[in-house]
Structures are given as C-alpha cells and as structure tokens.
N, CA and C atoms of all chains as a GROMACS GRO file, in nm:
protein
  612
    1MET      N    1   5.361  -4.156   1.131
    1MET     CA    2   5.251  -4.042   1.070
    1MET      C    3   5.134  -4.088   1.124
    2VAL      N    4   5.036  -4.023   1.191
    2VAL     CA    5   4.913  -4.046   1.215
    2VAL      C    6   4.822  -3.965   1.097
    3SER      N    7   4.716  -4.040   1.041
    3SER     CA    8   4.641  -3.994   0.953
    3SER      C    9   4.502  -4.017   0.975
    4PHE      N   10   4.398  -3.914   0.945
    4PHE     CA   11   4.258  -3.930   0.970
    4PHE      C   12   4.186  -3.872   0.835
    5THR      N   13   4.082  -3.947   0.801
    5THR     CA   14   4.008  -3.895   0.683
    5THR      C   15   3.880  -3.834   0.747
    6ARG      N   16   3.829  -3.707   0.693
    6ARG     CA   17   3.692  -3.668   0.744
    6ARG      C   18   3.636  -3.586   0.602
    7THR      N   19   3.514  -3.560   0.621
    7THR     CA   20   3.443  -3.527   0.516
    7THR      C   21   3.410  -3.374   0.516
    8LEU      N   22   3.473  -3.278   0.422
    8LEU     CA   23   3.460  -3.155   0.412
    8LEU      C   24   3.304  -3.127   0.367
    9GLN      N   25   3.205  -3.055   0.458
    9GLN     CA   26   3.088  -3.039   0.432
    9GLN      C   27   3.058  -2.904   0.393
   10LYS      N   28   2.988  -2.894   0.256
   10LYS     CA   29   2.945  -2.764   0.186
   10LYS      C   30   2.815  -2.739   0.249
   11HIS      N   31   2.780  -2.607   0.304
   11HIS     CA   32   2.657  -2.564   0.332
   11HIS      C   33   2.609  -2.446   0.248
   12ILE      N   34   2.508  -2.434   0.210
   12ILE     CA   35   2.462  -2.318   0.135
   12ILE      C   36   2.343  -2.242   0.204
   13THR      N   37   2.390  -2.135   0.254
   13THR     CA   38   2.280  -2.064   0.316
   13THR      C   39   2.251  -1.931   0.257
   14LYS      N   40   2.157  -1.849   0.322
   14LYS     CA   41   2.131  -1.704   0.253
   14LYS      C   42   2.242  -1.634   0.256
   15THR      N   43   2.349  -1.634   0.352
   15THR     CA   44   2.456  -1.550   0.358
   15THR      C   45   2.574  -1.586   0.240
   16GLY      N   46   2.551  -1.714   0.196
   16GLY     CA   47   2.666  -1.748   0.083
   16GLY      C   48   2.718  -1.902   0.137
   17THR      N   49   2.799  -1.972   0.070
   17THR     CA   50   2.838  -2.086   0.101
   17THR      C   51   2.961  -2.100   0.211
   18HIS      N   52   2.940  -2.199   0.292
   18HIS     CA   53   3.055  -2.189   0.379
   18HIS      C   54   3.068  -2.348   0.388
   19TYR      N   55   3.198  -2.389   0.442
   19TYR     CA   56   3.249  -2.522   0.467
   19TYR      C   57   3.275  -2.542   0.622
   20VAL      N   58   3.244  -2.674   0.637
   20VAL     CA   59   3.280  -2.721   0.790
   20VAL      C   60   3.357  -2.857   0.779
   21LEU      N   61   3.453  -2.855   0.862
   21LEU     CA   62   3.529  -2.970   0.875
   21LEU      C   63   3.537  -3.018   1.016
   22SER      N   64   3.484  -3.146   1.028
   22SER     CA   65   3.495  -3.229   1.170
   22SER      C   66   3.655  -3.242   1.186
   23ILE      N   67   3.682  -3.221   1.329
   23ILE     CA   68   3.838  -3.216   1.347
   23ILE      C   69   3.857  -3.347   1.464
   24PRO      N   70   3.922  -3.448   1.445
   24PRO     CA   71   3.936  -3.554   1.563
   24PRO      C   72   4.000  -3.498   1.686
   25ARG      N   73   3.943  -3.551   1.794
   25ARG     CA   74   4.004  -3.504   1.903
   25ARG      C   75   4.141  -3.508   1.930
   26GLU      N   76   4.208  -3.600   1.882
   26GLU     CA   77   4.367  -3.616   1.870
   26GLU      C   78   4.412  -3.491   1.831
   27ILE      N   79   4.370  -3.444   1.724
   27ILE     CA   80   4.427  -3.314   1.661
   27ILE      C   81   4.417  -3.193   1.751
   28ALA      N   82   4.281  -3.201   1.812
   28ALA     CA   83   4.255  -3.091   1.874
   28ALA      C   84   4.344  -3.090   2.002
   29GLN      N   85   4.396  -3.212   2.064
   29GLN     CA   86   4.489  -3.217   2.149
   29GLN      C   87   4.621  -3.191   2.133
   30ASP      N   88   4.665  -3.206   2.005
   30ASP     CA   89   4.786  -3.163   1.954
   30ASP      C   90   4.813  -3.035   1.925
   31LEU      N   91   4.686  -2.955   1.887
   31LEU     CA   92   4.700  -2.822   1.891
   31LEU      C   93   4.683  -2.758   2.045
   32GLN      N   94   4.678  -2.822   2.130
   32GLN     CA   95   4.631  -2.770   2.262
   32GLN      C   96   4.532  -2.687   2.290
   33LEU      N   97   4.420  -2.764   2.194
   33LEU     CA   98   4.295  -2.670   2.194
   33LEU      C   99   4.185  -2.771   2.234
   34GLU      N  100   4.183  -2.834   2.339
   34GLU     CA  101   4.086  -2.916   2.369
   34GLU      C  102   3.962  -2.856   2.419
   35ALA      N  103   3.954  -2.724   2.465
   35ALA     CA  104   3.858  -2.660   2.509
   35ALA      C  105   3.816  -2.565   2.360
   36GLY      N  106   3.858  -2.572   2.286
   36GLY     CA  107   3.840  -2.490   2.158
   36GLY      C  108   3.924  -2.370   2.153
   37GLY      N  109   3.928  -2.285   2.042
   37GLY     CA  110   3.984  -2.165   2.033
   37GLY      C  111   4.036  -2.124   1.905
   38LEU      N  112   4.122  -2.044   1.885
   38LEU     CA  113   4.171  -1.996   1.762
   38LEU      C  114   4.299  -2.070   1.720
   39CYS      N  115   4.285  -2.095   1.578
   39CYS     CA  116   4.384  -2.164   1.504
   39CYS      C  117   4.412  -2.091   1.360
   40SER      N  118   4.528  -2.123   1.310
   40SER     CA  119   4.547  -2.038   1.178
   40SER      C  120   4.557  -2.141   1.071
   41LEU      N  121   4.512  -2.122   0.956
   41LEU     CA  122   4.521  -2.229   0.837
   41LEU      C  123   4.599  -2.143   0.742
   42GLU      N  124   4.721  -2.201   0.694
   42GLU     CA  125   4.795  -2.142   0.609
   42GLU      C  126   4.804  -2.235   0.465
   43VAL      N  127   4.762  -2.165   0.361
   43VAL     CA  128   4.750  -2.211   0.233
   43VAL      C  129   4.883  -2.250   0.175
   44ARG      N  130   4.964  -2.348   0.146
   44ARG     CA  131   5.102  -2.357   0.106
   44ARG      C  132   5.097  -2.436  -0.037
   45GLU      N  133   5.171  -2.353  -0.132
   45GLU     CA  134   5.170  -2.421  -0.264
   45GLU      C  135   5.293  -2.513  -0.292
   46ARG      N  136   5.287  -2.610  -0.357
   46ARG     CA  137   5.385  -2.692  -0.378
   46ARG      C  138   5.443  -2.656  -0.545
   47PRO      N  139   5.567  -2.658  -0.551
   47PRO     CA  140   5.611  -2.625  -0.696
   47PRO      C  141   5.549  -2.708  -0.791
   48LYS      N  142   5.535  -2.839  -0.799
   48LYS     CA  143   5.457  -2.932  -0.881
   48LYS      C  144   5.356  -3.025  -0.837
   49GLY      N  145   5.262  -2.969  -0.781
   49GLY     CA  146   5.148  -3.058  -0.709
   49GLY      C  147   5.048  -2.961  -0.653
   50LYS      N  148   4.952  -3.045  -0.598
   50LYS     CA  149   4.836  -2.968  -0.519
   50LYS      C  150   4.881  -2.901  -0.400
   51ALA      N  151   4.803  -2.796  -0.368
   51ALA     CA  152   4.814  -2.711  -0.253
   51ALA      C  153   4.798  -2.803  -0.126
   52TYR      N  154   4.853  -2.763  -0.031
   52TYR     CA  155   4.817  -2.832   0.121
   52TYR      C  156   4.795  -2.713   0.213
   53VAL      N  157   4.717  -2.753   0.310
   53VAL     CA  158   4.689  -2.642   0.411
   53VAL      C  159   4.766  -2.695   0.543
   54ALA      N  160   4.836  -2.594   0.622
   54ALA     CA  161   4.894  -2.630   0.752
   54ALA      C  162   4.815  -2.577   0.839
   55LEU      N  163   4.778  -2.650   0.932
   55LEU     CA  164   4.678  -2.628   1.077
   55LEU      C  165   4.770  -2.592   1.190
   56THR      N  166   4.789  -2.475   1.224
   56THR     CA  167   4.877  -2.431   1.360
   56THR      C  168   4.781  -2.363   1.456
   57PRO      N  169   4.814  -2.374   1.574
   57PRO     CA  170   4.776  -2.294   1.672
   57PRO      C  171   4.794  -2.151   1.653
   58TYR      N  172   4.702  -2.064   1.677
   58TYR     CA  173   4.702  -1.926   1.637
   58TYR      C  174   4.813  -1.837   1.725
   59GLN      N  175   4.906  -1.765   1.674
   59GLN     CA  176   4.983  -1.670   1.736
   59GLN      C  177   4.974  -1.547   1.718
   60LYS      N  178   4.961  -1.482   1.818
   60LYS     CA  179   4.934  -1.353   1.836
   60LYS      C  180   5.027  -1.241   1.758
   61ASP      N  181   5.159  -1.270   1.755
   61ASP     CA  182   5.242  -1.141   1.728
   61ASP      C  183   5.263  -1.097   1.583
   62PRO      N  184   5.220  -1.164   1.489
   62PRO     CA  185   5.219  -1.090   1.344
   62PRO      C  186   5.109  -1.001   1.320
   63LEU      N  187   4.999  -0.992   1.393
   63LEU     CA  188   4.878  -0.910   1.365
   63LEU      C  189   4.886  -0.761   1.412
   64TYR      N  190   4.883  -0.691   1.357
   64TYR     CA  191   4.878  -0.530   1.383
   64TYR      C  192   4.801  -0.436   1.282
   65ILE      N  193   4.757  -0.338   1.354
   65ILE     CA  194   4.681  -0.257   1.236
   65ILE      C  195   4.747  -0.091   1.247
   66ARG      N  196   4.737  -0.027   1.150
   66ARG     CA  197   4.753   0.112   1.157
   66ARG      C  198   4.653   0.195   1.189
   67GLN      N  199   4.658   0.280   1.289
   67GLN     CA  200   4.546   0.376   1.339
   67GLN      C  201   4.585   0.513   1.350
   68PHE      N  202   4.496   0.583   1.314
   68PHE     CA  203   4.507   0.745   1.300
   68PHE      C  204   4.545   0.791   1.445
   69ASN      N  205   4.643   0.860   1.467
   69ASN     CA  206   4.735   0.896   1.578
   69ASN      C  207   4.645   1.032   1.631
   70ALA      N  208   4.520   1.047   1.634
   70ALA     CA  209   4.439   1.156   1.666
   70ALA      C  210   4.489   1.246   1.785
   71GLU      N  211   4.514   1.189   1.892
   71GLU     CA  212   4.550   1.244   2.032
   71GLU      C  213   4.680   1.303   2.024
   72LYS      N  214   4.781   1.276   1.930
   72LYS     CA  215   4.916   1.314   1.932
   72LYS      C  216   4.914   1.416   1.801
   73LEU      N  217   4.801   1.464   1.742
   73LEU     CA  218   4.794   1.532   1.618
   73LEU      C  219   4.889   1.680   1.641
   74ALA      N  220   4.893   1.735   1.760
   74ALA     CA  221   4.954   1.859   1.793
   74ALA      C  222   5.110   1.845   1.799
   75ASP      N  223   5.150   1.739   1.824
   75ASP     CA  224   5.301   1.709   1.854
   75ASP      C  225   5.343   1.678   1.711
   76TYR      N  226   5.442   1.761   1.674
   76TYR     CA  227   5.498   1.726   1.528
   76TYR      C  228   5.596   1.626   1.516
   77ASP      N  229   5.632   1.578   1.632
   77ASP     CA  230   5.745   1.466   1.633
   77ASP      C  231   5.665   1.311   1.623
   78GLU      N  232   5.558   1.338   1.659
   78GLU     CA  233   5.472   1.205   1.647
   78GLU      C  234   5.425   1.190   1.536
   79PRO      N  235   5.428   1.055   1.447
   79PRO     CA  236   5.361   1.042   1.331
   79PRO      C  237   5.209   1.019   1.332
   80LEU      N  238   5.140   1.053   1.211
   80LEU     CA  239   5.005   1.063   1.216
   80LEU      C  240   4.943   0.913   1.212
   81MET      N  241   5.016   0.824   1.178
   81MET     CA  242   4.944   0.698   1.189
   81MET      C  243   5.031   0.588   1.302
   82LYS      N  244   4.978   0.536   1.377
   82LYS     CA  245   5.040   0.466   1.475
   82LYS      C  246   5.023   0.306   1.455
   83THR      N  247   5.112   0.234   1.488
   83THR     CA  248   5.090   0.101   1.466
   83THR      C  249   5.045   0.025   1.597
   84ILE      N  250   4.933  -0.036   1.608
   84ILE     CA  251   4.901  -0.095   1.731
   84ILE      C  252   4.855  -0.264   1.716
   85PRO      N  253   4.895  -0.322   1.823
   85PRO     CA  254   4.859  -0.466   1.794
   85PRO      C  255   4.715  -0.504   1.786
   86LEU      N  256   4.686  -0.595   1.718
   86LEU     CA  257   4.547  -0.622   1.710
   86LEU      C  258   4.512  -0.750   1.815
   87GLU      N  259   4.437  -0.717   1.905
   87GLU     CA  260   4.434  -0.820   2.018
   87GLU      C  261   4.341  -0.926   1.981
   88GLU      N  262   4.229  -0.946   1.905
   88GLU     CA  263   4.148  -1.054   1.866
   88GLU      C  264   4.132  -1.031   1.715
   89PRO      N  265   4.177  -1.130   1.623
   89PRO     CA  266   4.150  -1.151   1.469
   89PRO      C  267   3.996  -1.142   1.446
   90ILE      N  268   3.981  -1.083   1.328
   90ILE     CA  269   3.840  -1.107   1.288
   90ILE      C  270   3.821  -1.237   1.226
   91THR      N  271   3.738  -1.326   1.318
   91THR     CA  272   3.705  -1.453   1.240
   91THR      C  273   3.559  -1.476   1.199
   92LYS      N  274   3.473  -1.363   1.196
   92LYS     CA  275   3.357  -1.377   1.160
   92LYS      C  276   3.330  -1.294   1.054
   93GLY      N  277   3.213  -1.294   0.957
   93GLY     CA  278   3.177  -1.216   0.832
   93GLY      C  279   3.251  -1.304   0.711
   94ARG      N  280   3.269  -1.190   0.611
   94ARG     CA  281   3.318  -1.280   0.491
   94ARG      C  282   3.449  -1.308   0.502
   95SER      N  283   3.471  -1.422   0.451
   95SER     CA  284   3.626  -1.473   0.444
   95SER      C  285   3.744  -1.380   0.397
   96GLN      N  286   3.840  -1.368   0.487
   96GLN     CA  287   3.934  -1.284   0.417
   96GLN      C  288   4.072  -1.339   0.463
   97ALA      N  289   4.175  -1.324   0.407
   97ALA     CA  290   4.304  -1.369   0.443
   97ALA      C  291   4.341  -1.240   0.554
   98VAL      N  292   4.423  -1.278   0.635
   98VAL     CA  293   4.473  -1.193   0.736
   98VAL      C  294   4.543  -1.063   0.688
   99ASN      N  295   4.609  -1.083   0.570
   99ASN     CA  296   4.704  -0.948   0.497
   99ASN      C  297   4.591  -0.856   0.456
  100SER      N  298   4.480  -0.929   0.400
  100SER     CA  299   4.382  -0.838   0.328
  100SER      C  300   4.280  -0.766   0.446
  101GLN      N  301   4.255  -0.857   0.562
  101GLN     CA  302   4.194  -0.766   0.682
  101GLN      C  303   4.292  -0.656   0.724
  102GLN      N  304   4.419  -0.640   0.749
  102GLN     CA  305   4.496  -0.554   0.778
  102GLN      C  306   4.510  -0.450   0.672
  103PHE      N  307   4.512  -0.474   0.545
  103PHE     CA  308   4.496  -0.372   0.448
  103PHE      C  309   4.374  -0.283   0.457
  104LYS      N  310   4.257  -0.360   0.483
  104LYS     CA  311   4.124  -0.293   0.469
  104LYS      C  312   4.131  -0.191   0.612
  105LEU      N  313   4.169  -0.251   0.704
  105LEU     CA  314   4.163  -0.179   0.841
  105LEU      C  315   4.263  -0.060   0.814
  106PHE      N  316   4.360  -0.082   0.738
  106PHE     CA  317   4.448   0.050   0.718
  106PHE      C  318   4.401   0.157   0.623
  107ILE      N  319   4.316   0.105   0.537
  107ILE     CA  320   4.242   0.201   0.455
  107ILE      C  321   4.138   0.277   0.516
  108ALA      N  322   4.051   0.196   0.604
  108ALA     CA  323   3.970   0.256   0.708
  108ALA      C  324   4.040   0.351   0.793
  109ALA      N  325   4.153   0.354   0.842
  109ALA     CA  326   4.234   0.427   0.944
  109ALA      C  327   4.272   0.554   0.859
  110SER      N  328   4.304   0.542   0.723
  110SER     CA  329   4.364   0.648   0.645
  110SER      C  330   4.236   0.724   0.592
  111LYS      N  331   4.150   0.684   0.568
  111LYS     CA  332   4.028   0.783   0.540
  111LYS      C  333   3.977   0.842   0.650
  112LEU      N  334   3.971   0.786   0.780
  112LEU     CA  335   3.951   0.847   0.884
  112LEU      C  336   4.025   0.991   0.918
  113ALA      N  337   4.181   0.942   0.892
  113ALA     CA  338   4.291   1.046   0.908
  113ALA      C  339   4.248   1.147   0.824
  114PHE      N  340   4.230   1.122   0.706
  114PHE     CA  341   4.207   1.234   0.599
  114PHE      C  342   4.081   1.303   0.623
  115LYS      N  343   3.977   1.238   0.687
  115LYS     CA  344   3.836   1.311   0.724
  115LYS      C  345   3.871   1.419   0.829
  116TYR      N  346   3.950   1.382   0.927
  116TYR     CA  347   3.982   1.456   1.039
  116TYR      C  348   4.059   1.588   1.010
  117ILE      N  349   4.168   1.539   0.915
  117ILE     CA  350   4.259   1.671   0.881
  117ILE      C  351   4.168   1.772   0.804
  118LYS      N  352   4.098   1.712   0.712
  118LYS     CA  353   4.017   1.805   0.620
  118LYS      C  354   3.940   1.907   0.704
  119ALA      N  355   3.861   1.814   0.795
  119ALA     CA  356   3.753   1.912   0.894
  119ALA      C  357   3.852   2.013   0.993
  120GLN      N  358   3.979   1.971   1.016
  120GLN     CA  359   4.047   2.067   1.123
  120GLN      C  360   4.096   2.186   1.023
  121LEU      N  361   4.145   2.162   0.889
  121LEU     CA  362   4.188   2.259   0.792
  121LEU      C  363   4.053   2.349   0.766
  122ASP      N  364   3.963   2.301   0.732
  122ASP     CA  365   3.828   2.390   0.701
  122ASP      C  366   3.801   2.473   0.818
  123ILE      N  367   3.820   2.438   0.949
  123ILE     CA  368   3.790   2.503   1.067
  123ILE      C  369   3.892   2.640   1.076
  124MET      N  370   4.023   2.593   1.060
  124MET     CA  371   4.122   2.677   1.058
  124MET      C  372   4.133   2.786   0.948
  125ARG      N  373   4.083   2.721   0.840
  125ARG     CA  374   4.086   2.847   0.721
  125ARG      C  375   3.987   2.934   0.723
  126SER      N  376   3.862   2.927   0.811
  126SER     CA  377   3.766   3.010   0.828
  126SER      C  378   3.791   3.141   0.907
  127THR      N  379   3.899   3.126   0.989
  127THR     CA  380   3.945   3.265   1.052
  127THR      C  381   4.063   3.305   1.000
  128LYS      N  382   4.089   3.444   1.028
  128LYS     CA  383   4.216   3.525   1.009
  128LYS      C  384   4.335   3.449   1.080
  129SER      N  385   4.303   3.407   1.213
  129SER     CA  386   4.421   3.404   1.320
  129SER      C  387   4.437   3.219   1.286
  130GLY      N  388   4.331   3.168   1.245
  130GLY     CA  389   4.348   3.025   1.191
  130GLY      C  390   4.434   2.973   1.073
  131ARG      N  391   4.413   3.100   0.981
  131ARG     CA  392   4.501   3.095   0.851
  131ARG      C  393   4.651   3.118   0.897
  132ALA      N  394   4.653   3.210   0.991
  132ALA     CA  395   4.813   3.228   1.004
  132ALA      C  396   4.868   3.120   1.074
  133ALA      N  397   4.791   3.040   1.189
  133ALA     CA  398   4.836   2.923   1.262
  133ALA      C  399   4.876   2.827   1.154
  134LEU      N  400   4.795   2.811   1.058
  134LEU     CA  401   4.810   2.725   0.951
  134LEU      C  402   4.967   2.744   0.879
  135VAL      N  403   4.964   2.871   0.843
  135VAL     CA  404   5.111   2.896   0.773
  135VAL      C  405   5.209   2.839   0.856
  136ILE      N  406   5.190   2.872   0.988
  136ILE     CA  407   5.319   2.848   1.088
  136ILE      C  408   5.327   2.696   1.080
  137ALA      N  409   5.222   2.620   1.092
  137ALA     CA  410   5.216   2.478   1.106
  137ALA      C  411   5.276   2.423   0.988
  138PHE      N  412   5.233   2.476   0.866
  138PHE     CA  413   5.298   2.396   0.744
  138PHE      C  414   5.449   2.426   0.731
  139ARG      N  415   5.499   2.550   0.778
  139ARG     CA  416   5.629   2.602   0.784
  139ARG      C  417   5.729   2.492   0.859
  140LYS      N  418   5.668   2.479   0.988
  140LYS     CA  419   5.714   2.384   1.097
  140LYS      C  420   5.722   2.259   1.025
  141ARG      N  421   5.640   2.213   0.937
  141ARG     CA  422   5.615   2.067   0.880
  141ARG      C  423   5.733   2.064   0.765
  142GLY      N  424   5.809   2.195   0.732
  142GLY     CA  425   5.886   2.188   0.621
  142GLY      C  426   5.832   2.215   0.482
  143PHE      N  427   5.700   2.240   0.466
  143PHE     CA  428   5.620   2.278   0.338
  143PHE      C  429   5.679   2.424   0.291
  144MET      N  430   5.203  -1.717   0.043
  144MET     CA  431   5.134  -1.795   0.141
  144MET      C  432   4.986  -1.716   0.202
  145VAL      N  433   4.883  -1.775   0.194
  145VAL     CA  434   4.773  -1.709   0.261
  145VAL      C  435   4.727  -1.756   0.391
  146ARG      N  436   4.710  -1.666   0.483
  146ARG     CA  437   4.675  -1.723   0.614
  146ARG      C  438   4.531  -1.672   0.683
  147PHE      N  439   4.450  -1.768   0.729
  147PHE     CA  440   4.316  -1.739   0.784
  147PHE      C  441   4.338  -1.773   0.899
  148VAL      N  442   4.237  -1.706   0.999
  148VAL     CA  443   4.225  -1.725   1.155
  148VAL      C  444   4.082  -1.784   1.146
  149ARG      N  445   4.059  -1.902   1.243
  149ARG     CA  446   3.929  -1.944   1.251
  149ARG      C  447   3.925  -2.006   1.400
  150THR      N  448   3.800  -2.009   1.431
  150THR     CA  449   3.782  -2.057   1.595
  150THR      C  450   3.742  -2.217   1.587
  151LEU      N  451   3.841  -2.307   1.632
  151LEU     CA  452   3.810  -2.418   1.645
  151LEU      C  453   3.702  -2.443   1.747
  152GLN      N  454   3.574  -2.508   1.702
  152GLN     CA  455   3.447  -2.494   1.797
  152GLN      C  456   3.445  -2.635   1.876
  153HIS      N  457   3.440  -2.658   1.991
  153HIS     CA  458   3.424  -2.753   2.090
  153HIS      C  459   3.268  -2.766   2.142
  154ARG      N  460   3.214  -2.877   2.104
  154ARG     CA  461   3.093  -2.919   2.169
  154ARG      C  462   3.098  -3.075   2.223
  155VAL      N  463   2.994  -3.073   2.321
  155VAL     CA  464   2.996  -3.198   2.365
  155VAL      C  465   2.866  -3.249   2.326
  156THR      N  466   2.860  -3.388   2.284
  156THR     CA  467   2.732  -3.444   2.226
  156THR      C  468   2.646  -3.492   2.344
  157PRO      N  469   2.521  -3.524   2.308
  157PRO     CA  470   2.420  -3.567   2.404
  157PRO      C  471   2.504  -3.707   2.479
  158GLN      N  472   2.565  -3.786   2.406
  158GLN     CA  473   2.632  -3.902   2.445
  158GLN      C  474   2.743  -3.881   2.512
  159GLY      N  475   2.780  -3.747   2.550
  159GLY     CA  476   2.903  -3.715   2.634
  159GLY      C  477   3.051  -3.697   2.553
  160ARG      N  478   3.035  -3.722   2.419
  160ARG     CA  479   3.154  -3.728   2.347
  160ARG      C  480   3.192  -3.590   2.284
  161ASP      N  481   3.330  -3.560   2.298
  161ASP     CA  482   3.380  -3.415   2.258
  161ASP      C  483   3.378  -3.437   2.088
  162PHE      N  484   3.310  -3.306   2.055
  162PHE     CA  485   3.314  -3.285   1.903
  162PHE      C  486   3.371  -3.145   1.859
  163TYR      N  487   3.450  -3.168   1.773
  163TYR     CA  488   3.526  -3.057   1.713
  163TYR      C  489   3.487  -3.014   1.574
  164ALA      N  490   3.467  -2.882   1.559
  164ALA     CA  491   3.440  -2.859   1.406
  164ALA      C  492   3.519  -2.720   1.375
  165LEU      N  493   3.573  -2.706   1.244
  165LEU     CA  494   3.658  -2.589   1.210
  165LEU      C  495   3.582  -2.560   1.095
  166SER      N  496   3.554  -2.425   1.055
  166SER     CA  497   3.481  -2.350   0.972
  166SER      C  498   3.608  -2.339   0.870
  167ILE      N  499   3.590  -2.373   0.745
  167ILE     CA  500   3.687  -2.365   0.632
  167ILE      C  501   3.667  -2.245   0.547
  168PRO      N  502   3.750  -2.159   0.536
  168PRO     CA  503   3.712  -2.046   0.434
  168PRO      C  504   3.705  -2.098   0.279
  169PRO      N  505   3.601  -2.047   0.216
  169PRO     CA  506   3.606  -2.118   0.082
  169PRO      C  507   3.721  -2.099  -0.009
  170GLN      N  508   3.833  -1.998   0.020
  170GLN     CA  509   3.960  -1.974  -0.062
  170GLN      C  510   4.015  -2.128  -0.025
  171VAL      N  511   4.014  -2.180   0.102
  171VAL     CA  512   4.103  -2.286   0.126
  171VAL      C  513   4.025  -2.399   0.053
  172ALA      N  514   3.908  -2.413   0.064
  172ALA     CA  515   3.844  -2.525   0.006
  172ALA      C  516   3.869  -2.523  -0.162
  173GLU      N  517   3.902  -2.405  -0.225
  173GLU     CA  518   3.913  -2.375  -0.354
  173GLU      C  519   4.061  -2.438  -0.368
  174ALA      N  520   4.158  -2.383  -0.282
  174ALA     CA  521   4.308  -2.442  -0.308
  174ALA      C  522   4.318  -2.581  -0.300
  175LEU      N  523   4.238  -2.646  -0.206
  175LEU     CA  524   4.241  -2.805  -0.219
  175LEU      C  525   4.163  -2.884  -0.306
  176GLY      N  526   4.102  -2.787  -0.406
  176GLY     CA  527   4.007  -2.828  -0.511
  176GLY      C  528   3.889  -2.920  -0.454
  177LEU      N  529   3.830  -2.858  -0.354
  177LEU     CA  530   3.697  -2.919  -0.287
  177LEU      C  531   3.598  -2.816  -0.295
  178GLN      N  532   3.552  -2.753  -0.393
  178GLN     CA  533   3.456  -2.670  -0.407
  178GLN      C  534   3.324  -2.709  -0.358
  179ASP      N  535   3.310  -2.849  -0.422
  179ASP     CA  536   3.205  -2.918  -0.373
  179ASP      C  537   3.178  -2.991  -0.245
  180GLY      N  538   3.288  -2.981  -0.164
  180GLY     CA  539   3.300  -3.060  -0.046
  180GLY      C  540   3.382  -3.191  -0.092
  181GLY      N  541   3.417  -3.280   0.004
  181GLY     CA  542   3.478  -3.404  -0.010
  181GLY      C  543   3.541  -3.447   0.088
  182GLN      N  544   3.640  -3.576   0.064
  182GLN     CA  545   3.712  -3.632   0.148
  182GLN      C  546   3.851  -3.539   0.171
  183VAL      N  547   3.883  -3.514   0.313
  183VAL     CA  548   4.016  -3.444   0.343
  183VAL      C  549   4.083  -3.540   0.439
  184THR      N  550   4.200  -3.550   0.400
  184THR     CA  551   4.292  -3.633   0.494
  184THR      C  552   4.362  -3.530   0.579
  185ILE      N  553   4.371  -3.570   0.712
  185ILE     CA  554   4.422  -3.485   0.800
  185ILE      C  555   4.563  -3.562   0.883
  186GLU      N  556   4.671  -3.498   0.839
  186GLU     CA  557   4.784  -3.591   0.864
  186GLU      C  558   4.873  -3.504   0.979
  187VAL      N  559   4.923  -3.600   1.070
  187VAL     CA  560   5.017  -3.526   1.167
  187VAL      C  561   5.162  -3.574   1.147
  188LYS      N  562   5.230  -3.484   1.086
  188LYS     CA  563   5.365  -3.508   1.031
  188LYS      C  564   5.483  -3.436   1.128
  189PRO      N  565   5.562  -3.544   1.186
  189PRO     CA  566   5.676  -3.502   1.254
  189PRO      C  567   5.751  -3.415   1.177
  190ILE      N  568   5.791  -3.309   1.244
  190ILE     CA  569   5.919  -3.220   1.152
  190ILE      C  570   6.047  -3.256   1.237
  191ARG      N  571   6.055  -3.244   1.343
  191ARG     CA  572   6.172  -3.289   1.431
  191ARG      C  573   6.135  -3.330   1.568
  192LYS      N  574   6.226  -3.382   1.627
  192LYS     CA  575   6.197  -3.427   1.746
  192LYS      C  576   6.102  -3.345   1.862
  193GLY      N  577   5.984  -3.398   1.871
  193GLY     CA  578   5.882  -3.341   1.970
  193GLY      C  579   5.794  -3.211   1.908
  194VAL      N  580   5.834  -3.213   1.801
  194VAL     CA  581   5.748  -3.117   1.684
  194VAL      C  582   5.686  -3.168   1.586
  195SER      N  583   5.557  -3.144   1.574
  195SER     CA  584   5.478  -3.210   1.461
  195SER      C  585   5.390  -3.081   1.379
  196GLU      N  586   5.352  -3.126   1.252
  196GLU     CA  587   5.280  -3.029   1.174
  196GLU      C  588   5.139  -3.092   1.124
  197ILE      N  589   5.042  -3.036   1.150
  197ILE     CA  590   4.916  -3.077   1.106
  197ILE      C  591   4.882  -3.028   0.942
  198VAL      N  592   4.857  -3.142   0.858
  198VAL     CA  593   4.846  -3.091   0.714
  198VAL      C  594   4.722  -3.156   0.665
  199LEU      N  595   4.644  -3.057   0.610
  199LEU     CA  596   4.499  -3.085   0.537
  199LEU      C  597   4.546  -3.110   0.394
  200LYS      N  598   4.489  -3.231   0.350
  200LYS     CA  599   4.490  -3.242   0.196
  200LYS      C  600   4.392  -3.286   0.159
  201ALA      N  601   4.360  -3.291   0.025
  201ALA     CA  602   4.237  -3.345  -0.045
  201ALA      C  603   4.256  -3.482  -0.028
  202GLY      N  604   4.139  -3.559   0.005
  202GLY     CA  605   4.165  -3.699   0.002
  202GLY      C  606   4.154  -3.764  -0.124
  203GLU      N  607   4.170  -3.887  -0.136
  203GLU     CA  608   4.180  -3.967  -0.262
  203GLU      C  609   4.024  -3.986  -0.282
  204ALA      N  610   3.990  -3.969  -0.427
  204ALA     CA  611   3.847  -3.997  -0.445
  204ALA      C  612   3.803  -4.146  -0.446
   0.00000   0.00000   0.00000
C-alpha cells in the first residue's frame, strides 16, 4: 500500500470558506488524470469509526436530470417530464452533493412546467373555443 | 453515501514540475473532522488484482 501525507489548506474568501488539497503526481496518474479533469469524492461512513473519502475517476452514467417536455406537450402519450443525461456536472458555485444538485434541477424543471401549463390554460380559458378544447383535452386525459 | 464531483487542477510550476490540486467541499472536510484544515493521508489501497482504490483519511495529529 502506498501512502502520502498532504495538508488540507483552509482559505477564507469573500464568497466563503473553501478547502484545497495538493494531490501527488502518482495519484493523478493512478486516476488517469495526468492532464487534470473531473473526479468524484465519495464520503463513506464506517460503523464504528471515522468517515473516509474515496477518490475515484468521474463516471458519467449516474447523472441525469428531469426536464420539462415542452415540445411534446400536444402528444398525450408522451410524459410531461423527460429524463435526459447531464453532460457536464456542476463543479462550480456552492458545494452541493450530486443528489442535491439533481433534486434542485428537478424542482426548477417542475416550476417551469407548472408556469407553462398555467399560461396555456389561461390562454385557452379566455375564449369559448379554447374552453371547449380544454374540456376535450381533460376528457382525453381521463379527468 | 454522499458524492461530489470536482475538477483535479493541473499546473506546471516555473521549475517545470507538475502540480495537482483538488478543491475539497466543506462537507467533506467536516466528515473528515478537518474543519480548520490539517493533515490528510492519501492511501492507494489494492482491492483486487489490478484494481486499487484511493482513500483520503484525516492524518494523525
């Protein structure tokens, strides 16, 4: 087992507190990140002991976001929200766990969907033909 | 398990040496009990043949 010791540096700036750790070249080579790049930090708890952190190369597949399916709104067979892969993870700004980022993006997409549907309903309710179309649409949806 | 994604920064010093730095989220520093900074042990642990895991632990004071 190879072991290195480095100092975790604490920096206090106008935007808040952040920490920087110097990484040995051998570790970067082990991660296959000689030129730098994305990596994941996983906090793992031990049943009776201190937590430890696993440093792994970044893997793209588990990241996804739910997005409002605006272009397929007229199609009743399509879901209102669609799942799309997140190309690049958010590594800047306030520190958030990956799950928390995904949840916040989902809330933002849901708010957008709600705003869009409300605006569409307001437009449709303003005319007689629109109201009739709404009734048909609701019946088709099973309401 | 909580997961964060960060960029491993690579710089070359004026002396021509490679330098790598990783931004650590405050939640991770807290989990290690290093809110004020301190020594971190970086270990390369072999899991099975040809596969290893990199583990960060709070160093001995």
